[in-house]
TORBAGU-952104 format. One record per atom (N, C-alpha, C): residue in three letters; y, z, x. Coordinates in steps of 0.2 Angstrom, whole numbers, plus 5000, padded with zeros to 4 digits. Example, Ala and Ser with C-alpha at 12.3 -4.5 7.8 and 13.67 -1.06 7.14 Angstrom:
<atoms>
Ala497250395066
Ala497850395062
Ala498450395066
Ser498950355064
Ser499550365068
Ser500050395064
</atoms>
This chain:
<atoms>
Met499449995004
Met500049995001
Met500649995004
Ala501249975002
Ala501749965008
Ala502349985000
Ala502350065004
Ala502750095001
Ala503450075004
Val504150125000
Val504750095002
Val504850145008
Gly504650175008
Gly504750225016
Gly504450185022
Cys504050145020
Cys503550105025
Cys504150065027
Leu504450015021
Leu504749935024
Leu505349985027
Leu505850035025
Leu506350075027
Leu506150075035
Phe505450095037
Phe505450145045
Phe504950095048
Ala504550045045
Ala504149995049
Ala504849935055
Val504549965060
Val504649915066
Val503949865070
Ala504349815070
Ala503849765074
Ala503549775081
Val503149785081
Val502749805088
Val502249765093
Ala502449745097
Ala501749695097
Ala501349745101
Val500749725100
Val500149765103
Val499749735107
Gln499649745112
Gln499049695117
Gln498549745114
Ala498049755108
Ala497449785110
Ala496949765111
Val496449785115
Val495849715116
Val495149755115
Gln494749705112
Gln494149715113
Gln493749685116
Pro492849695119
Pro492549655122
Pro492149595116
Asp492349535120
Asp492049475115
Asp491349485116
Ala490849445116
Ala490349425114
Ala489949415121
Asp490349385127
Asp490249385134
Asp490349465138
Gly490849515133
Gly491049585135
Gly491749575141
Gln491949495138
Gln492749515140
Gln493249525135
Gln493849565139
Gln494349575134
Gln494649535132
Gln494849545125
Gln495049485122
Gln495649535118
Pro496349515119
Pro496849525114
Pro496649525109
Lys497049585102
Lys497049555098
Lys497749545095
Gln497949515090
Gln498549505088
Gln498849585086
Ser499549555087
Ser500049605087
Ser499949635080
Val500049705077
Val500149715073
Val500949765071
Glu501249765063
Glu501849785062
Glu501849875060
Ala502149905061
Ala502049995060
Ala501849985054
His501250025050
His501150015044
His500750105043
Trp500750095035
Trp500550175033
Trp499650175035
Val499150225035
Val498750225035
Val498350265034
Ala497850285029
Ala497850335025
Ala497350385032
Gly497650445034
Gly497350495037
Gly497050525034
Trp497150565029
Trp496650625026
Trp496650615018
Ala496350605016
Ala496250605007
Ala495750645003
Ala495850644997
Ala495250684993
Ala495350664986
Ala494750674984
Ala494550644978
Ala495050704970
Pro495150714967
Pro495250764963
Pro495050754957
Val494750824952
Val494650804946
Val495150864943
Asp494950864937
Asp495350924931
Asp495150984932
Phe495751034934
Phe495351104933
Phe495151134926
Arg495351084921
Arg495151144916
Arg494551124916
Glu494151054918
Glu493551024919
Glu493051104921
Leu493451084928
Leu492851154931
Leu492951214928
Ser493551234924
Ser493651314924
Ser493151324917
Ala492951274911
Ala492651264908
Ala491851264911
Asn491551224916
Asn490951234921
Asn490651324921
Pro490451364919
Pro490251404921
Pro489651414929
Leu489451354931
Leu488951344936
Leu489351334942
Leu490151334941
Leu490551334946
Leu490951374948
Thr490651424954
Thr491051464955
Thr491851464956
Ala491951414959
Ala492651384962
Ala493151414959
Ala492851414951
Ala493451404946
Ala493451464944
Ala493251514944
Ala493151564944
Ala493851624945
Pro494051694942
Pro494751714944
Pro495251664950
Arg495951674946
Arg496251644952
Arg496951684952
Pro496951694960
Pro497751744959
Pro498251714953
Gly498651764948
Gly499151734948
Gly499251704942
Gly498351704938
Gly498351654934
Gly498051584935
Asp498351534929
Asp498151474930
Asp498951434929
Ala499251454934
Ala500051404935
Ala500351434940
Phe500651394944
Phe501051414949
Phe501951424945
Arg502151514948
Arg502851514945
Arg503251544949
Gly503651494952
Gly504151534954
Gly503951574963
Gln503451504964
Gln502951524970
Gln502951444974
Thr502451484983
Thr502651404986
Thr501951404988
Leu501551354987
Leu500751344989
Leu500851304996
Arg500451344998
Arg500351295004
Arg499651295008
Gln499451225011
Gln498951205010
Gln498751175018
Gln498151165019
Gln497951145028
Gln497451095027
Phe497751025030
Phe497350975032
Phe497150945038
Glu496750905038
Glu496750885048
Glu496550825046
Pro497050785047
Pro496950685047
Pro496650685053
Ala496250615051
Ala495950615055
Ala496150545061
Leu496750515059
Leu497150495063
Leu497850535067
Ser497950495074
Ser498750535077
Ser499050475077
Gly499850505078
Gly500250455075
Gly500850505074
Glu501550485075
Glu502150505074
Glu502750515069
Arg502250505062
Arg502450505057
Arg502050515052
Val502150545047
Val501750555040
Val502150575036
Arg501750555028
Arg501950555023
Arg501350585018
Ile501650615013
Ile501250655010
Ile501150645001
Arg500650634998
Arg500550614992
Arg500450684987
Phe500750684981
Phe500950744977
Phe500550724970
Ser500150734967
Ser499750714963
Ser499750774957
Asn500150724950
Asn499950754944
Asn499350724939
Arg498950714943
Arg498450644939
Arg498050664932
Phe497850734932
Phe497550774928
Phe498150804921
Gly498850814925
Gly499350844922
Gly499250834914
Lys499550894911
Lys499950874904
Lys500550864904
Thr501050904908
Thr501750894909
Thr501750874916
Pro502450864915
Pro502850864922
Pro502750914929
Leu502650864934
Leu502450924938
Leu503250914942
His503550974944
His504250994946
His504151004953
Val504250984959
Val504251004965
Val504951014967
Ala504951084968
Ala505851094969
Ala506051074976
Glu505451094982
Glu505451094988
Glu504851064991
Ala504851044996
Ala504351055001
Ala504251025007
Ser503751055012
Ser503751045018
Ser503151025023
Val503151005029
Val502550995033
Val502751025038
Gly502251045043
Gly502051065049
Gly501551065053
His501451085059
His500651105063
His500351175060
Gly499851175056
Gly499651245055
Gly499251265061
Thr499251345062
Thr499151375067
Thr498651435063
Gly498351425057
Gly497951475054
Gly498151525048
Gly497751535044
Gly497951585040
Gly498551585037
Gly498551505035
Gly499251505031
Gly499651505035
Ala499851505042
Ala500551495046
Ala500751435048
Val501251415051
Val501351355053
Val501751355057
Ser501851315064
Ser502251315071
Ser502951305067
Pro503351355069
Pro504051365069
Pro504251285071
Ala504051285078
Ala504651195079
Ala504451155076
Thr503851175071
Thr503651085069
Thr503751075063
Leu504151135059
Leu504251135052
Leu504751085050
Arg504551055047
Arg504950975043
Arg505050985034
Lys505550985034
Lys505650985026
Lys505450875024
Leu505150905018
Leu505050825014
Leu505550805010
Arg505850755010
Arg506150715006
Arg505850675000
Phe506050644996
Phe505850604989
Phe506450574988
Gly506550504991
Gly506950464990
Gly507450484992
Gly507350514997
Gly508050555000
Gly508050624996
Arg508050634992
Arg508050684988
Arg507650754990
Ala507750804990
Ala507350874991
Ala506950884987
Gly506850854981
Gly506150874976
Gly505850824972
Thr505650814968
Thr505450754965
Thr505050784958
Val505050764953
Val504650744947
Val504250704946
Val503350744945
Val502950664943
Val502850684936
Ala502750624932
Ala502550614927
Ala501550624927
Pro501550644921
Pro500750654920
Pro500450614920
Gly499950594925
Gly499550534926
Gly499750514932
Ala500450544936
Ala500550494940
Ala500750524948
Glu500650484951
Glu500650504959
Glu501350494964
Ala501550534969
Ala502150514971
Ala501850534979
Trp502250504982
Trp502350494990
Trp502850534993
Ser503050574997
Ser503750595000
Ser503950525005
Asp504550545007
Asp504650495012
Asp504450495019
Gly504450475022
Gly504050475029
Gly504450555031
Ala504050575035
Ala504350615042
Ala504250635048
Asp504750625052
Asp504650615057
Asp503950695061
Leu503450695062
Leu503150735066
Leu502450715070
Lys502450715074
Lys501950695078
Lys501450725077
Val500650705074
Val499950745074
Val499550685078
Glu498950745080
Glu498450715083
Glu497850715077
Ala497350675079
Ala496850675075
Ala496450735076
Gly496250765069
Gly495850825070
Gly496250895070
Gln496950875071
Gln497550935072
Gln497550955065
Ala497751025063
Ala497651055058
Ala498551035054
Val498650985049
Val499451005045
Val499351045039
Ala499851075040
Ala500051115033
Ala500851095031
Val500551085021
Val500851055018
Val501151125013
Ser501951155012
Ser502151185008
Ser502451175002
Ala502351204996
Ala502851154991
Ala502951204987
Phe503651214985
Phe503951264981
Phe503951244972
Phe503851274968
Phe503651264962
Phe504151314959
Asp504851294956
Asp505351344954
Asp505251344944
Arg504751304942
Arg504751314935
Arg503751314935
Ala503751334929
Ala502851354928
Ala502651274930
Val502151284933
Val501751204934
Val500951244933
Pro500751224928
Pro499951234925
Pro499351224929
Phe498851244932
Phe498451234936
Phe498051154932
Ala498251104934
Ala498051034932
Ala497450994938
Thr497950974944
Thr497750904946
Thr497150964955
Val496750964955
Val496351014961
Val495650974963
His495550974968
His494950964974
His494651014978
Leu494151014981
Leu493751044985
Leu493651034991
Arg493950984994
Arg494050955000
Arg494250995007
Ser494351035005
Ser494851085010
Ser494651165009
Pro493951175007
Pro493951245005
Pro494351305009
Asp494351355008
Asp494751405010
Asp495251395015
Thr495851345013
Thr496351345016
Thr497151335012
Ser496951335007
Ser497551355003
Ser497851445002
Trp498451435000
Trp498751484999
Trp499151494995
Val499351554990
Val500051554988
Val500451614990
Ala501051614989
Ala501451674989
Ala502351654985
Gly502451724984
Gly502851724980
Gly503651684982
Gly504251674978
Gly504751624980
Gly504751564986
Asn505251544987
Asn505351484990
Asn505051504997
Ala504551485000
Ala504251505008
Ala504251435012
Val504451385010
Val504351325012
Val504451305019
Ala505151325022
Ala505151365030
Ala505151415030
Thr504751455031
Thr504451525033
Thr503851485035
Pro503751505043
Pro502951485047
Pro502551535047
Arg502851575042
Arg501951635039
Arg502051675034
Leu501951665029
Leu502051695021
Leu501951755022
Gln502251795018
Gln502151845016
Gln501751865009
Asp501251925011
Asp500951935005
Asp500651875002
Ala500251825006
Ala499951755004
Ala499251795002
Ala499151754995
Ala498551764994
Ala498051714993
Pro497551694995
Pro497151624996
Pro496951614989
Leu496751544987
Leu496551514982
Leu495851484986
Pro495551474981
Pro494551434981
Pro494851354982
Leu495451354977
Leu495451264976
Leu496051244978
Asn496051164980
Asn496651134984
Asn496951094977
His497651124977
His497851094972
His498551034974
Ile498550974970
Ile499250934971
Ile499050894976
Val499150904982
Val499250854987
Val498550814988
Thr498450754990
Thr497850724987
Thr497750684995
Gly498350674998
Gly498350615003
Gly499050635008
Leu498650615014
Leu499150615020
Leu499250545025
Asp499550525025
Asp499550455027
Asp499850465034
Val499650405040
Val500050415046
Val500250345048
Met500750355050
Met501250275051
Met500950265058
Thr500550195059
Thr500250195066
Thr500350115068
Asn500550105072
Asn500550005076
Asn499849985081
Gln499450035075
Gln498850005080
Gln498350005074
Pro498149955076
Pro497549925072
Pro497149975068
Val496649995064
Val496250035062
Val496050015056
Arg495250035057
Arg494650035052
Arg494850105049
Thr495050075043
Thr494950125037
Thr494350135031
Val493850185032
Val493150185030
Val493250235024
Val493050225019
Val492950255012
Val492150275010
Ala492250345010
Ala491550345009
Ala491550385002
Phe491250334996
Phe491350364989
Phe490850374987
Gly490650424982
Gly490150454980
Gly489750504976
Asp489650554975
Asp489450614974
Asp489450674978
Ser488950744978
Ser488950804981
Ser488550794988
Ile488250724988
Ile487750714993
Ile488250704999
Thr488750664995
Thr489350624998
Thr489850685001
Ala490050724996
Ala490550784998
Ala490350825004
Gly489550845001
Gly489450885009
Gly488950935005
Gly488750944998
Gly488350964995
Gly487951034999
Gly488551085001
Gly488351155004
Gly488551145010
Glu488751065015
Glu488851055020
Glu489651035022
Ala489951065021
Ala490651045020
Ala490751045026
Gly491651005024
Gly492051015034
Gly491450975036
Asp491550975046
Asp491250945048
Asp490550915048
Gly490150965043
Gly489550925042
Gly489350905038
Ser489750865035
Ser489750815028
Ser489450745033
Tyr488950715030
Tyr488850645035
Tyr489550605037
Pro490250595030
Pro490550555032
Pro490950565039
Glu490950645039
Glu491350665045
Glu490850655050
Leu490250675051
Leu489950645056
Leu489750595058
Leu490050545054
Leu490050465054
Leu490650465057
Ala491150495056
Ala491850475060
Ala491850485066
Thr491350555069
Thr491250585076
Thr490950505078
Arg490750495078
Arg490150425080
Arg490350365082
Leu490850365075
Leu491150315078
Leu491850305084
Arg492050365083
Arg492550395088
Arg492350385095
Asn491650395096
Asn491350415103
Asn491150335105
Ser490850305099
Ser490650245102
Ser491050195108
Pro490750175112
Pro490850155117
Pro491050075117
Ser491050065110
Ser491149985108
Ser491549975104
Ala492050055102
Ala492350055096
Ala493050025100
Ala493449985096
Ala493849935098
Ala494549955095
Gln494450005091
Gln495150015084
Gln494950095083
Ala495750105084
Ala495350175079
Ala495350175070
Val494750235070
Val494450235064
Val494750315061
Ser494550295053
Ser494950355048
Ser494350345042
Val494050395044
Val493550395039
Val493650465034
Leu493750435027
Leu493950465020
Leu493250485017
Asn493250555011
Asn492850575012
Asn493150585004
Met492750535001
Met492850544993
Met492350554989
Gly491850604989
Gly491450634986
Gly491650684979
Ile491450674976
Ile491550734971
Ile490850754967
Gly490550824970
Gly490150864966
Gly489950844960
Gly489550824958
Gly489250804951
Gly489450754948
Asn489750714952
Asn489950654949
Asn489450584946
Arg489550564944
Arg489250494940
Arg489550434939
Leu489250374940
Leu489250324942
Leu489750284934
Leu489150314931
Leu489350264924
Leu489650324917
Val489650374919
Val490050424913
Val490250464915
Asp490950504913
Asp491250574914
Asp490750634917
Gly490650654923
Gly490150724924
Gly490650764927
Ile490650784932
Ile491250804935
Ile491650784939
Gly492350764936
Gly492650714938
Gly492550644935
Pro493150594936
Pro492850544931
Pro492450494934
Asn492250454928
Asn491650414931
Asn491750364938
Gly491250344944
Gly491350314947
Gly491550244946
Leu491650214940
Leu491950164939
Leu492450144936
Ser492750214934
Ser493750234932
Ser493950244937
Arg493850274942
Arg493850314949
Arg494050264953
Phe493450204954
Phe493350174959
Phe494250144962
Ala494550104959
Ala495150084960
Ala495550124965
Arg495750184963
Arg496150224962
Arg496050254971
Asp495450304970
Asp495150334976
Asp494750304980
Ala494550254980
Ala494350214986
Ala494950144986
Leu494950094981
Leu495350054984
Leu495950074984
Gly496250104983
Gly496850124982
Gly497250174989
Gln496750174993
Gln496950224999
Gln497250165003
Ser497850195008
Ser498150145011
Ser497750125020
Gly497950055018
Gly497550015022
Gly496750035025
Val496350035017
Val495550025017
Val495549945018
Thr494849955024
Thr494549905028
Thr493749915025
His493349965023
His492849965022
His492750035015
Val492150025012
Val491950085007
Val491250075006
Met490950145009
Met490350165009
Met490250185000
Ile489750144997
Ile489450184990
Ile488850224990
Leu489050274987
Leu488150324988
Leu488350344980
Leu488050294974
Leu488050334968
Leu487350344963
Gly487250374959
Gly486850354956
Gly486350404953
Thr486150454960
Thr485850534959
Thr485750554953
Asn486550564951
Asn486650614944
Asn486850564939
Asp486750504936
Asp486650454934
Asp485850474932
Ile485450444936
Ile484650454934
Ile484450514933
Gly484750574937
Gly484350634935
Gly484450674928
Arg485150654925
Arg485450694920
Arg485150634915
Ser484750594915
Ser484150564907
Ser483850594906
Val483550664910
Val483150694909
Val483350734904
Phe484150754901
Phe484450804898
Phe484750754889
Val484550684890
Val484750654885
Val484150664880
Leu484150684874
Leu483550734870
Leu483650664865
Pro482750654864
Pro482550614856
Pro483250644851
Gly483350584848
Gly483650594844
Gly484450614844
Arg484650634849
Arg485450684852
Arg485750614848
Pro486250644845
Pro486850574843
Pro487350574851
Thr487050524854
Thr487250514858
Thr487550444862
Pro488050414863
Pro488350354861
Pro487950314866
Glu487650244865
Glu487250194869
Glu487450184876
His488050184877
His488150194886
His488250254889
Glu487950304885
Glu487950364891
Glu487050384892
Val486750324888
Val485950344890
Val485950284898
Pro485750344901
Pro485750294908
Pro485050244909
Thr485250194912
Thr484550144914
Thr484750134918
Ala484050104923
Ala484250084930
Ala484549984930
Glu484749974923
Glu484949894922
Glu485749934922
Arg485849984919
Arg486550004918
Arg486850034924
Ile486550064928
Ile486750074935
Ile486850044939
Thr486449984941
Thr486549924944
Thr487049894940
Asp487149864935
Asp487849834934
Asp488449864934
Gly488349934935
Gly488849984936
Gly489249964945
Leu488549964948
Leu488749954957
Leu489049894958
Gln488849844953
Gln488849764956
Gln489749764955
Gln489949784949
Gln490549804947
Gln490849814953
Leu490849884957
Leu491149914960
Leu491049854967
Ile490449824968
Ile490549774972
Ile490949714971
Lys491049694966
Lys491549654965
Lys492249654967
Gln492449724963
Gln493249744963
Gln493249754970
Ala492849784976
Ala492849794984
Ala493149704986
Arg492749674984
Arg492749584989
Arg493449584985
Ala493549574978
Ala494149544979
Ala494849574979
Lys494649624983
Lys495249674985
Lys495149664995
Gly494749614997
Gly494449595004
Gly494449655007
Val494049695004
Val493949765006
Val493149765005
Lys492849785013
Lys492049755016
Lys491849825012
Val490949815010
Val490549835006
Val489949865011
Leu489749915013
Leu489249955011
Leu488749985006
Ile488249985004
Ile488050024998
Ile487250055001
Gly487250145000
Gly486750175001
Gly486250164995
Thr485350174998
Thr485050194993
Thr485050254990
Val484850284984
Val484750344980
Val484350384986
Pro484350444989
Pro483850474989
Pro483350504984
Pro482750554987
Pro482350574983
Pro482450644980
Phe482250664976
Phe482450714971
Phe481850764968
Arg481250754969
Arg480950754965
Arg480750854967
Asn480450894962
Asn480450974963
Asn481150994962
Thr481550954957
Thr482050984955
Thr482250954947
Pro482650994944
Pro482450964937
Pro482650904935
Tyr483050864939
Tyr483150784936
Tyr482350764938
Trp481750774941
Trp481450744942
Trp480750744937
Thr480650674934
Thr480050664930
Thr479650594933
Glu479450584930
Glu479150504932
Glu479550454931
Ala479850444926
Ala480250394922
Ala480950404926
Thr481050444930
Thr481750444935
Thr481450414942
Glu481050454942
Glu480750414948
Glu480650354948
Ala480350334942
Ala480250254942
Ala481050214940
Met481550254938
Met482250214937
Met482450224944
Arg482350284948
Arg482650264955
Arg482450214959
Gly481650224958
Gly481450164962
Gly481750084961
Glu481750074955
Glu481950014952
Glu482849994955
Val483150054955
Val483950044958
Val484050034964
Asn483350054969
Asn483450054974
Asn483049994979
Arg482549944975
Arg482349894975
Arg483049854974
Trp483549864970
Trp484049824968
Trp484449814975
Ile484449884977
Ile485049904981
Ile484749864989
Arg484249864990
Arg483849824994
Arg484049764994
Ser484149724990
Ser484049634991
Ser484549634988
Arg485249664989
Arg485749624988
Arg485949574995
Gln486249544994
Gln486449474998
Gln487449484997
Asp487649504993
Asp488349494992
Asp488849564994
Val488449615000
Val488549655003
Val488649645009
Asp489249675013
Asp489049695020
Asp488849705024
Gly488349745020
Gly487949815023
Gly487349865016
Met486849865021
Met486449905016
Met486349965020
Ile486350045017
Ile486050085022
Ile485650125019
Asp484950125021
Asp484250135018
Asp484250215019
Phe484950245015
Phe484750335014
Phe484050355012
Asp483750305006
Asp483150345005
Asp482750375012
Ala482350295013
Ala481950275019
Ala482250335023
Val482850355026
Val482950395033
Val482650475029
Leu482750495022
Leu482850555021
Leu482250565017
Arg481750535016
Arg480950555013
Arg480550575017
Asn480150615013
Asn479650645015
Asn478950595018
Pro478950575023
Pro478550535026
Pro477750525022
Ala477650625021
Ala476850635018
Ala476950645010
Asp477650615008
Asp477850615001
Asp478350584998
Pro478450504998
Pro479150474999
Pro479450504991
Thr479350554987
Thr479550554981
Thr480050624984
Thr480050664988
Thr480250724990
Thr480750714996
Leu481250744997
Leu481650745002
Leu481150765009
Asn481450745014
Asn480850765020
Asn481250835021
Pro480750885023
Pro480750955024
Pro481250975027
Ala481150955035
Ala481850955039
Ala482450945036
Tyr482550915032
Tyr483350895029
Tyr483550915024
Asp483050965020
Asp483150995012
Asp483551045015
Asn484051055010
Asn484251115009
Asn484151185007
Gly483551145004
Gly483251225000
Gly483151194991
Asp483851154989
Asp483851134984
Asp483451064982
His483051044986
His482750994985
His483150924983
Leu483750924982
Leu484150874980
Leu484750844986
His485250894990
His485650904995
His485150915003
Pro485450845007
Pro485350865014
Pro485650925016
Asn485350955021
Asn485350995025
Asn486050985030
Lys486351015035
Lys486750975040
Lys486250945043
Ala485850945047
Ala485250895049
Ala485250825047
Gly485250845038
Gly485150795035
Gly485650735034
His486150785036
His487050725035
His486850685041
Ala486450725047
Ala486650705055
Ala486050635053
Ala485650645049
Ala485150575051
Ala485550535046
Met486050525040
Met486350485036
Met486750455040
Ala487150515044
Ala487650455049
Ala487350405053
Ala486950445059
Ala486550405062
Ala486250335060
Ala485950315053
Ala485750265048
Ala486150205048
Val486750235049
Val487350175048
Val487450125053
Asp487450065051
Asp487550035058
Asp488250025060
Leu488450055064
Leu488950055068
Leu489549975068
Arg489049915067
Arg489449855070
Arg489649835063
Glu489449855057
Glu489549855051
Glu490149865048
Leu490549925052
Leu491049955053
Leu491449925056
Gln491349885062
Gln491849885066
Gln491949795066
Glu491749765060
Glu492049695060
Glu492649685057
</atoms>
């Protein structure tokens, strides 16, 4: 996306980046202009949806109720790219009322809700101190001069001078949200700050760069999000490390984890269904070049809860054909935008409430379809990597986190290792 701030500050810079050709010779790449690239992003969900789900303990008691009132929210994230300039995305996607951000700031996070004083920068919005984000909308701050390094903590603070109901939340960076009374956006260390179990409102951080970047979106459900192995233990994060350390890496890389636990492809589960959120959460990221799709587990598994005679709309009854039709729609959307697509097979889940002979047959049919695709840029056989050689309907015990559905850290490492890096560097 080319925002106004990018146009104002973009400077044409001739870059003689090099990469080896087929003979191993260094060949210059074409020059690029300074442009915004997604350095960190999260897929948000509706707070009300989480609060209504008794299984989600993260939505349990919150300090201060269900709204921010005359308070400062501070959150910490770690962008995957380095640069000299950043901008922040504020989301009111699930809000029912306008989101009033009175003031905001950004700086280097130093842990525990603190910010390095020398790096604190006030954020502006079209030159103004604050902004109002309409229900269902998102807004970017202007660019701020702040040098960041890949993996370095960045803290974003926002002051709400009027009631802001909890609405747009995510769990991408657990244990990195704090709230304190009053306007503390310019305060290095919050006083009497209370931790929050959810991340709110801030869903993206872009970095301005004049280097060519491969921006890879991992799109999926809890297996992508981490499934108990959040942070640097999830397969997208481990894949990012592989890419950065690859001796053949000729470009910078940013891997964005847009997984939502419990998400489904066809119908809303936890979070909007994959078909409806793909354009914004995957294709809408600044500078996206590749997308990896791993969805279908919850669609297949939830079919066991569709009871005979239950008044369920026809489209909510999962079938292999409906799932593959949905995946085909995602592939077409990505290719229409010039984004390369890698698609992953659905891992096994026997010994879970999801499993029946019928769901196993459905999973097999979906995976055969995925393996046969000729219209994608890569296929990642997560099923083959994670399954138990002694019983292919179950997870390999070495990769099972204990619930027989989600991989453990070793399983996520195996998933990351299964990706052909050449398919993400083309």
